[in-house]
N, C-alpha and C positions, 0 to 999 in steps of 0.2 A: 504494499499500499504506499502511495506517495505521501510524504508529510505535508499536512496543510500549510498555507502561507503564514509566516510569522505574524502575529497580531502586533499593533502598536503597544498594546498592554495585555497581559495575561489575566488581568484582574477585572476586565469588563463584565465578564459573566455572560449568562445565556442571552439569546435575542428574545423578541417578543413571543415567540412560539416556544421558548424554553430550551431552545438548541444550543449546544456547545458544539459547533461545526456540525458534524453528521450525528452527534449523539445527544440524548436527552428527550425532549418533547413530552406530549401526554397522549399515551395509547390507552384510553380507558373506556369502560362501558358508558353509553350514552346517558344512563341515569346518573352517573357521577359527574359529567361534564359541567353541568350548572354550578355544582358544589365546588368544583376545582376553579372555576372561573370566579366564583365569589370569594374563595380563599385568596386567590391572587390579587383581587381588587383590595381585600381587607388588608392583606400584606403590604401592598404598595402605599396604602394610607398609613398603616402603623409604623413602617420603618422611617417615615419622615415626620412622625408625630412626637414632639418633645415630651408630652405627657406619657406616651408609650415607653419611650426610651428611658425616661426617668424612673418609672416603676420597675422595668427591667434591671436597671442599674442598682437600684435600692435592694431588690431581692437578691441579685448576684452577689452584692457586698455583704449584707446582713444576714441573708438565710443561706446562701450557697458557700460563702467565705471567700470569695475572690477579692484581690487577685490571688491566684495560686502562685506558689514560690518557684523560681528558677534556682535549682540547687546544684552546686558543684559537686559532682560525685567523686570525691577525692580517692576513695577506696578502689573503685573501678578503674579510674584513670591510672592510678599506680600499678594496678595489677595488669593492666594492659600495655603501659609503657609506651604510649604514643600521645595523640592529641587530647586535650583537655575535654572531658565529657560532662556535659550538664544535663539534668533531668528537668524537664517541665512537669512540676508535680500536681497532675490533675488527679491523682490519687487522694489528694488531701481535701478535695471538694466534698461537701455534703453529699452523702450516699455513695462515695467512693470512687467516682469516675467523671469523666468529662460529660457524661449524658445529661447531667442536671442543667447545664448551660442551655442546651437546646429545649428541654422540657419546660423551663421557666418561661422562655420566650413564646413557646406554642400554647401554653396553658393561658397566657394573657390573650393570645389571638382567639382562642376558644371562647373565652369570657367576652371579648369584644363582639364576637359572632353570635352570641347568645345561645351556644350550644349547652345541652343538658347532661351529656354523657360522653366519657372518654373511652376510646379503645386504643390499644397499642400492641405491637409485636415485639418479641424480644427473643435473643439467643442466649447470650451469656447471662442474661437476667439483669444487667446493670441498668438497661433502658427500662425495662419493666419495673424496676424498683424506683427509678427516677420518676416515671409516669405515675406509679402509685403514689409517691411522695407529693408531687404537686397536686394530684387529684385530691388527696386528703387535705392538703394546705388550703385548697380553694373549695372544698365541699363538693366535689363530683363524684358519682359512681364511675368506677374504673374496671374494665374487662381487659385482661392481658392474655394474649394468645401466645402460646410457648410450645415449642416441638416436644413430643413426649420424650425424645431422647435427651434434650436439654433439660427438662424437667427432672429427670433422673440424675444428671451429672452436675446440676447446680441447684441442688436441694436448699442450701441455705438461703439463696436468694428467692426461692419460691415461698419459704416460710416468711421471709421479710415482706414480700408483697402481700401476702394473706393478713400479716399483722397490720399492714397500712390500710386494710379494708378493700384491697382490690380482689376481684375473682380471677382466678388463673385457670384458663381453659387449655388443657393439654391438647396437642394436635398429633393424631397418630398416622395421617397420610405421609406418603413418601418416606423419608428417612426420619421424620420427626425432628426436623431442625429449622433453622431460621426462615428459609424459603418457604417451608409448608405453613409456618406461623404466620408469615406475611400474606400468603394465599387466603387463609381463613379470616385474617382481619379485613381484607379487601372485600371478601364476601358479606361480613357483617355490615361494613360501611355501605355497600350497595343496598342491603335490606333495610337500613335504618338511616336513610340520608338526611332526614328532616332535623333530628335532634342530636346526632353523633358527630363528634370531632375525632378524626384519625390522627393520633399523635405519632407520626413516623419518626423512628429513632436514628435513621442514617441518612447520608446525603444522597439517596436514590428515590425512586418513585417518580410519579408524574410531575411535571412543572406545576407550581412553584416550590415544591418541597426540596429539590437539590439545592436551590438558591437560599432558600430561608433557613435550612439547617446549616448550611455553610456560613451564612452570616451571623447566626447566633453562636456558632462554635468558633468563628474567627477570632473571638476574644482571646483564645489560646495564643495564637501567632502574634496579634497585637501586643499583648503583654510581654511574650517571650522576647520580641524584637526590642522593646523599650527597655526590658531588664537586662539583656545582653549588652546593649550599648551602655547602660548605667554601670554594670559590673565589669566589663572588658573594654568599653570604649569603642568597640566595633561590632560588626555583624559576624554571625558564625560563618564558618567555612562550609559546614554541612548541617543539615537538619533531616531527621529521620523520624517516621511514624508508621505504625501498622496500619494495613488497609483491608478491611472486610468490605463493608459497604463503603466506608471511607470518611465518616465524619470527624473523627479526631484528627485524621491526617489533613483533610481539606482545611480544617480549622487551624492547624499549625501552618500549612503551606501557603495558604492565600495571601497573607500580609507580606510574604517574602517572594511572590512569584515574579516581581519585576526587579528584584535585586539580583542581577545576573551573575554576580560573583558567589552567590549561595547556591550550593548544589543541594538538590532536593532529592531525597530517596524515600519511596513507598515501598513497604514490605508485605508481600502477600504470604498466604499460607501454603507452604510447599508440601504439607502433610508427610506422606510417606515417599515423596518423590513425584516428578512430573512425568515419568514414563507411562504410569497408568492413569486411573481416574481417582486415586485417593489423595487428593489435594484440592485447594480452593483457589489456584493462581489463575484467575480468568484472563489477566492481561498478559501473562507469559504463555498460557496454553489454551485461551479460548478464542472466540471470534465474535463480531458484533451480531447482536440479535435484539429481541424485544422481551422484556421481563418486568412485570409489576410497574407497567405504565411508562417505561422509558427505553429507549435504544441504547444500548452500552455493550461492553465486552461480556461475554457469557461463556460458561462451560456447557457445551452442547454436543450432541452425537451428529452423525453425518445427515440424519433427518431433521435436525433442528430441535430435538428434544432435550430439554434441560436435564443436565446430569446432576446428581446430588453432591458429589464431592466429599471430601473429609478433612478435618483439621482437629488437632488435640484441643484447641481452642474454640469454644462455642461461639464467641463473638466474631471469629473470622470464617466460620463455617457457612458461607454464602456463596452460590455459584456465579455471582456477578459483582458489580462494583457501580458506585455513583458515576453518572455520565460526565462529570467534569474531570474525573480521574482518566477516563477513557481518552477525553480530548487531550489532556496534558501529556499522556503517554504517547499519543500519535503526533503530538507537536514537538515532542522531545524536550519539553521543559523539565518534566519530572521522569526520573529513572525509577523503575518498578522491578524489585528483586524478590524471589522466593526464599523463604526460610523453612527448614524441615522441622517436623515435631521434636525430633531429638536435639536439634540445635536450640530451639526455644526452651526445651527443658533445662538444657544445661545453662542457659542464660538466667532462667528463673532461679535456678540453685546458686549460681555465682553471685548475682546481685543481692540475694538474701543474705549470703554469707559475708560479702565484702563490704555491703552497704547498710546492712540492718533495714533493708526495705524489701518487702515481699510484693513482686509486681504481678499484675494480671498477666495471664499467659499471652494475651493479646500484645501487651507492651513487651513482654519477653522476646517476642519476634523481632522487634525493632531493636532492642538491646543486643540480640544475637547478631544482627548485621553490623552494629557498631563494634562488636568483639572482632569481626573479621577485618574491618577497615582501619580502626583507630591505631593499632600497632604499626601500620605502615605510614602513618601521617607524622608531621612534625610536631614537637611538643608544644609550639606556640600556636597550633592550629586549634580551632574550637567546633566542638560537636554538640548539638542539642537533640536529645532523644525524647520524644513525648511519652511520658509515663501516664498513659491514659487511664490507668486504673489500679486499684489495689488487688492483690491476689488472695485475700481471704476466701473468695467464692471458689477458687481452684484448687485448694489444698487437698480436697478429696481426690480429685482427678490426678494431682501430681503423686499423691501417696499411692494410688493404685498403680500408676505407671512404673514407680520405683519398687513395687512389690511390698508395699507396707499397708498395715491396717491403722485406721485412726480409731 
């Protein structure tokens, strides 16, 4: 495929149809189209409304605990013996991940639109927890769709959602993972269009979701950029984030996209290797197609049927990716690399041991790539890794992988 022409800015975002080049758009049922157009209209008003921005800022500061810290990972830096490694500590946010940034923004949109009920999909459970949290805070009933496989491997998060008053509906279709949960949430939305707000957790789905999720998550990159300038007096050489659907990554990347000297790397789930189908590296081993309302890179067979894929990490276990990432891949601005389950597991253990920080398995994929490149870099170079969430939710999975009982 020929690379598209280089834009004047990588930050302009989708056109009026929600397209990032050939990716994006809104491929939805006729029933949903009026809802999508209404959401777009409300979003366009809200993002320029000082009152909306002030309320979101207030909640982000006093409820979620922003700004999150940019932390010099001294132990990891010393261990790797190369560039200085910094963690953007999204694990310190209320609910334990970056997901709260987007959920606070979207619950304010739901309130603005007069909706009465919240639905959400979740993989690792962090978005489900954040959705249940904001629904509790604003007094909404909340239904979270979660693949049965993920319900089993993320039981602490399932219990948290229930404690927060949400109903968790296990999805047994397919492999019982994030793709299947999103399918069910979309079916619910079509059935309950009048009163229901679908709080999508990642930078995918029909327009305007990829744009609005990116904008709510861009607080990560905006803060990291300012913090690095303050702490080191210059921008980083490399920034790295894990990519499932891609919300934490696009949140970190977006404010840096026009800084041409900053190398940007997204990390996909390589699973058990890219030779077979036991991975979720859609941009390294997939091809463009349509899923969940947008055109993007997908894992699919020769007949265009979506493959289920595999990852040790429930949050990366998705056979597609947000459309902006697909566009950034084809434009060459962002480099996307796979990391295997075993490499992520090693990074999980190393970070815990040398930093006293238990990272989410999603974040461990990004750290694993840093472990590969940092030793080859100069000591005065700077790397930011987005620590998108904490690993409490993953300890059962890790224990099982290591042959231990909790």
